[in-house]
C-alpha positions in Angstrom: 12.3 -13.4 -7.5 10.9 -13.6 -10.9 10.1 -10.4 -12.5 8.7 -9.4 -16.2 9.6 -6.4 -18.0 6.5 -4.8 -19.7 5.9 -1.4 -20.8 8.9 0.2 -19.1 8.1 -1.1 -15.7 8.5 -4.2 -13.7 5.9 -6.8 -13.0 6.7 -9.2 -10.2 5.8 -12.7 -11.2 6.4 -14.5 -7.8 5.6 -13.1 -4.5 7.8 -13.4 -1.3 6.4 -14.1 2.3 5.7 -10.4 3.1 3.6 -9.9 0.0 2.0 -13.4 0.7 0.8 -12.1 4.1 -0.4 -8.8 2.8 -2.3 -10.8 0.0 -4.1 -12.6 2.6 -5.1 -9.5 4.6 -6.3 -7.4 1.8 -8.1 -10.4 0.3 -9.9 -11.0 3.7 -10.6 -7.2 3.9 -11.9 -7.0 0.4 -14.2 -10.0 1.1 -15.5 -8.4 4.3 -16.3 -5.1 3.0 -18.1 -6.9 0.1 -20.4 -8.9 2.4 -20.8 -6.0 4.9 -22.0 -3.7 2.1 -24.6 -6.3 1.4 -25.8 -6.4 4.9 -25.8 -2.7 5.5 -27.2 -1.6 2.1 -29.7 -4.5 1.6 -32.3 -2.2 0.3 -30.1 -0.9 -2.5 -28.6 -3.7 -4.2 -26.2 -3.4 -7.0 -25.8 0.3 -6.2 -22.9 0.5 -4.0 -19.9 -1.9 -4.1 -16.6 -1.6 -2.1 -14.5 -4.9 -3.2 -13.1 -3.3 -6.4 -11.8 -0.3 -4.9 -10.1 -2.3 -2.3 -8.6 -4.5 -4.9 -7.3 -1.3 -6.8 -5.8 0.0 -3.7 -4.0 -3.4 -3.0 -2.2 -2.8 -6.4 -1.5 0.6 -5.9 0.1 0.4 -2.4 1.8 -3.2 -2.5 2.5 -3.9 -6.4 0.9 -6.0 -9.3 1.7 -9.2 -7.7 -0.4 -8.5 -4.4 -3.2 -6.4 -6.4 -3.6 -9.2 -9.0 -3.6 -12.0 -6.4 -6.1 -9.9 -4.4 -8.4 -9.5 -7.2 -8.3 -13.3 -8.3 -8.9 -14.5 -4.7 -11.6 -12.1 -3.6 -13.6 -12.1 -6.8 -13.5 -16.0 -6.8 -14.6 -16.4 -3.3 -17.4 -13.8 -3.6 -18.7 -15.3 -6.8 -18.7 -18.9 -5.2 -20.3 -17.9 -2.0 -22.0 -14.5 -2.8 -24.2 -12.4 -0.3 -26.6 -13.3 1.4 -24.2 -16.0 2.3 -25.5 -18.8 0.4 -24.1 -22.1 1.5 -21.3 -23.1 -0.7 -23.0 -26.3 -1.6 -25.7 -24.3 -3.2 -23.3 -22.6 -5.5 -20.0 -24.5 -6.0 -21.7 -26.9 -8.6 -24.2 -24.5 -10.2 -22.1 -21.4 -11.2 -20.4 -21.5 -14.6 -16.6 -21.8 -14.8 -16.6 -19.5 -17.6 -18.2 -16.7 -15.7 -15.9 -17.6 -12.6 -13.0 -17.2 -14.8 -14.3 -13.9 -16.4 -14.9 -12.5 -13.0 -11.6 -13.4 -11.3 -9.9 -11.8 -14.6 -11.8 -8.7 -13.7 -10.6 -8.7 -10.3 -7.0 -9.1 -11.5 -7.6 -6.2 -14.0 -8.4 -3.9 -10.9 -5.3 -5.1 -9.0 -2.8 -4.5 -12.3 -4.5 -1.1 -12.9 -3.8 0.0 -9.4 -0.2 -1.0 -9.7 0.2 0.5 -13.1 -1.5 3.9 -12.0 1.1 4.1 -9.1 3.8 4.2 -11.5 2.7 7.3 -13.5 0.1 9.1 -11.1 2.0 11.7 -9.1 -0.3 13.4 -6.6 0.0 17.0 -6.5 -2.9 17.6 -4.3 -6.1 16.0 -3.1 -8.2 17.5 -5.8 -6.1 16.5 -8.7 -5.4 13.1 -7.2 -9.1 12.6 -6.5 -10.3 13.5 -9.9 -7.6 11.3 -11.3 -8.7 8.4 -9.3 -12.2 8.9 -10.1 -11.6 9.1 -13.8 -9.7 5.8 -13.6 -12.5 4.3 -11.4 -15.1 5.3 -14.0 -13.2 3.5 -16.8 -12.4 0.2 -15.0 -15.9 0.0 -13.6 -17.4 0.5 -17.1 -15.1 -2.3 -18.5 -16.2 -4.2 -15.4 -19.9 -3.9 -16.0 -19.8 -4.6 -19.6 -17.5 -7.4 -19.7 -19.2 -9.2 -16.6 -22.5 -8.8 -18.8 -20.8 -10.4 -21.8 -19.5 -12.9 -19.6 -22.8 -14.0 -18.1 -24.2 -14.3 -21.6 -21.2 -16.3 -22.6 -21.6 -18.6 -19.6 -25.5 -18.9 -19.8 -25.7 -18.8 -23.6 -27.9 -15.8 -23.7 -28.1 -13.1 -26.3 -25.2 -10.8 -25.7 -26.6 -7.7 -27.1 -29.7 -8.2 -25.1 -27.4 -8.6 -22.1 -25.7 -5.4 -22.8 -29.0 -3.6 -23.2 -30.4 -4.8 -20.0 -27.1 -3.4 -18.4 -28.5 0.2 -19.3 -32.1 -0.2 -18.4 -34.0 -0.9 -15.0 -35.4 -4.3 -14.9 -35.7 -5.9 -11.4 -35.2 -2.4 -9.6 -35.7 1.3 -10.2 -32.3 1.8 -11.3 -30.3 0.3 -14.2 -27.3 -1.9 -13.2 -25.0 0.6 -15.2 -25.4 2.9 -12.0 -22.6 0.8 -10.2 -20.4 2.6 -12.7 -21.5 6.1 -11.4 -21.4 5.3 -7.8 -18.0 3.4 -8.0 -16.5 6.5 -9.7 -17.5 8.6 -6.5 -16.1 5.7 -4.4 -12.8 5.8 -6.1 -12.6 9.6 -5.9 -13.8 10.0 -2.4 -12.6 6.9 -0.4 -9.5 5.7 -2.1 -7.3 8.8 -1.5 -7.8 8.9 2.3 -7.2 5.0 2.3 -4.0 5.2 0.1 -2.6 8.0 2.3 -3.4 6.2 5.3 -1.5 3.1 4.1 1.3 5.2 2.9 2.0 6.2 6.3 2.3 2.9 7.7 5.9 1.6 8.9 8.4 0.9 6.0 8.4 -2.7 7.1 5.3 -3.0 5.1 6.9 -2.1 2.0 6.7 -5.2 -0.4 9.9 -4.4 -2.3 8.4 -2.2 -4.8 9.0 1.6 -4.9 6.7 3.7 -2.7 5.1 7.1 -3.6 5.6 10.1 -1.5 2.4 10.8 0.5 -0.2 13.3 -0.9 0.6 16.6 -0.2 -2.6 18.8 0.8 
């Protein structure tokens, strides 16, 4: 299996059959929660989003190869067929390839960040672990929101300064798009720890070959 050494840790450049299966399951789960969020919270568009935290968790629990793959696959599919389930023919030939590449790259970032975080974050209790994930979630989501806005400007040749400005001001809704950064920080701090803990308690046969951390201690 190919491996790349970077910054003192190992990034797998190929995935085995077990990792491929986990990638398929986690990608499907990320897409399902993305669509179901839209159905459940259709009156609050752009406020809550669960896909990126699932991508981060995939990288945290199963390594960089799985996390990056899940991020690229799930974000690409969601961009091509976004909520509310527009027919693929209505989107496949209209979405900018530039924006698609930017979003796929941002998905990969969340997966890679999850894998990297699992290397240095040593949970000593729920409070510390949750706070750490909240800070990481805030940083990643802020990068996501600003970069996706710039990607939109680049893809559709709009003013990047105005695009960034509109990220911070309410336009179509009573809240600005940047609220996504705030809500995702809460999601990372509250939902990610118990999900990671649950996955860590699954049978060892789900281990993809990368080192596991010890379960979070109460």
